[in-house]
Structures are given as C-alpha cells and as structure tokens.
N, C-alpha and C positions, 0 to 999 in steps of 0.2 A: 127915607130911610128906615121911619117908624112900620110904615107896611110890610118892609124885606125883613124886619126883626121878626114881627107876626106870623109871617107866612113860615119862617124857616120853625118858629118854635109850636107850631098848630101840626107841621110836616113831624117833627120829633114825637106830639103826643101824639098822633094817631097811629105811629108805625114806627117809628124809629130815624135813622138815619136815609135808610134806603125810601124811604117813605112807602110803604105798604106793609097792610098786616102781616100776623105773623102765618106760617103754615098752618094747615088744619091740623089736629089732633092724631098723633098716630104715624105722622110724616117725621118721625125721628131724625133721619139726617137733616134732613131741609130745616127744621128747630134748631138743630146744631147749628149750621149755617148760618141761618138768620140772628140766632142770639149773640153767635162771636162776631158777625158784622157791625151788627150793630150796635157791638158794646164800645168805647173807648177807655175801659179799666177793669178791671178784675183780683182775682186773689191770689196769690201765687204763692204755692206753699212749697216746702224746701225743707230738709233735716237738719236741722241747727248744728252748727258747729263751734257755738258760742256757749260757754257759761253764766248764767244755769240751766240754760233749756237744751243743751246738747244732747242730740240724740233724738231730743225729740220734735216731734212738727212744729213749722214758725209760718205763718202766715205775714205776707205783707202785700197792700197794695201798688200796683204796676200799669200804667198806661200801656196800651195795647191797641194793635191796629193789624188786620187782616191783610191790608191793601187800601188805596185811596177807595171813595164813596162809589165812584163806580167801575172799580176793580177789585171786587175781595176774593181772596186767594183761599181763605180758609187757615191758612196757617197764619198763627199767631207771633207777629213781630216783637221787640222790646228793644228799648236804648237804657243799657245796663253802666252805671262808671261800679268797678270795684272797689270803690269805697262803701257802698249798700253792703250791711250783713247778710240780706238773702245771698247777693250776689257771691259772695265769698263761701256761703254754704254751698253753692250749685257749682264751685271751681270746685270743690270737694268730691261731693256729690250731684250729678246733672240730672238725678230724676225728680220729677218737680211731677204737681197738680196745678190747674188754675181754671178756677172757679169764676163765673159770670152767670147773669141774670137779667133775664129780659125785663127786672124791673125798670132797668134805667132808661128803655125806650119810652116809657109813659105809657103804653098800651096798659098795664097791668092796672095802674093807679086809673086809668079811664073805666076799665071795669071794677071798679073797686075794689081788688083784689090785694091783698096784703104779699108782700113778698113772698113769704113763705108758704102762700095758696100754692099747693100742686099744680095750679091751672099757669100760674105765671113760672114760664119755664126755667129752670136751672139746669145749667151743663157744665160738665166737669170735664175738662181735656188731662190726660195724663201723657206722659213722653221725657224726652230729656230737651235740658235748653244747651242750644251748643252757637258757638259764634257763625253768625251767618258769612260763607264763604264772598271774596271778591266778587266776582261774577254777579253775584246778586244785591249788591249791597245799595246800589243805585235806587232799586226797587222797595228794599227796607225803609230807605231815606224817604223817598217819597212816600211810602203808606204811612209811616209814622207822621214825618211833619205836615204833611195834609193835612192829618188832623189833629197833629197836636203841634202848632206853628211855634210854640213857646222854647221846644226843642232845637228852634234853630240857634238859640242864645244856649244853649247848656253845652252843644257841641262845641263856641268856643273858651269852656273853661276849661280850660287844657290838665289843668292839676286836675280834673275827676277822670277823664280820661274814658270818655262816656264811648260806648262802640255798640253794635246792633248786634241781638242775638235772635232767633227764635226756639219755636217750640219742634221738635221730632214728632209728631202725635204717636201715640201707640194704644191709645184707649180712647172711646169719646164714650159719656155716661151723661144721659138725658133723662130728664123727670120734668115733664108736662101736663102731668092729670093726675087724677086717683089713682090706686093700685099699685106705686111702684115704680121702680127707673128703668129704664134699658138700656142695654148694650147696643152702640153701632160701629161699627168696623172703619178703620179710616177710608177703608176704601169707599164704602157705599157714603162714609163722610164727604171723601173727597170729588166724590164722582156726583154733587149735586148742583145742578147749574142755576146760582142766585140771580 
C-alpha cells in the first residue's frame, strides 16, 4: 500500500495526472490541453448578481474534469448546485472565465518556479457555462466522479439539486514563458491529441 501511494505521488510530482512532462514552450494549444487535463480544480469568474459586488467580477474555486485520466476531451465539466452564489450569477449571465495553473501538477515546484513565474503555465478559458445535454450526462458524470469520488455523495443531497455543466469554450489564453501570453483558437485547442 505504501509503495502504491509513493508511486502515485511521484507521478503527480513528475508531471501531473497524465504522468508526462509538459509540452515544449511555444506549443500553446498542447500546453493548454495539458494543463486543463492535469488540473482537478480552478478559479471560475462570473459577473456577480449579489450585493455589494453586483456587476463586478467574482471568482470562486470549483472542481473540474475534462474527462477520465485516460480520456481527456479538453471540455471542462463541473458539478453545480443552484445554491452556490456563482451558479446563481451564471444563471443570469452564462459568460465566464476559468483559470488554471500548471502549479497543481508539481512540475513548477520541481523546477523551483513560483506559481507566478511565467514559465509555470497559466491557462484562461473563456466562454459560456451550459447545462450538459442528456446524451452527454453519463460521460460528464464519469469524468467528474472518477476524479472527484466524493461527488457521488453530493448527488445524494437532493436538496442541493446538483447538475452537470460544461464550458463552451470561445477563447483560450496561454501564458507559459516570458514575453506575454498567447491566444489559441478553440479549433486548434480541440485538435490537440493528448
């Protein structure tokens, strides 16, 4: 058991869930897919509908999955409850940005890079948050529950009315080196074979 735990931790520290090192600098679409697939959480920004922040950007941390470890799709899936203030914001205005950092994989730490170091990749996805269609619900459930097993207990809390959502990506911003960020088209992002 101890050996299994050490192996999992070592894999995470060496390059994240997928067990591989990040793509080279300059391959922005591949870097975006790498970070999105290797992160279990990020910061979701909405436009607040609640006082005293009404009309201002508001961020909140959410668990995420783009698919099971062996089947990343690039699509961020979420498990939302309408009781959450960010979810309430998104019901009024579905436009959102979702930020993730390579710091979670352990790679940046192994390189002695701070989370703010430009070489520690940061990805910002922008688009609309929509309810997952019924024919995609089983995939979303497997994507999220395989990475976040505790969610299987959340679904039992009927009063919270959890449901599956995803981001329809419109823009991808990547910062993975000095000199400023880069825009990746959704088409290039989804064409990457992880």
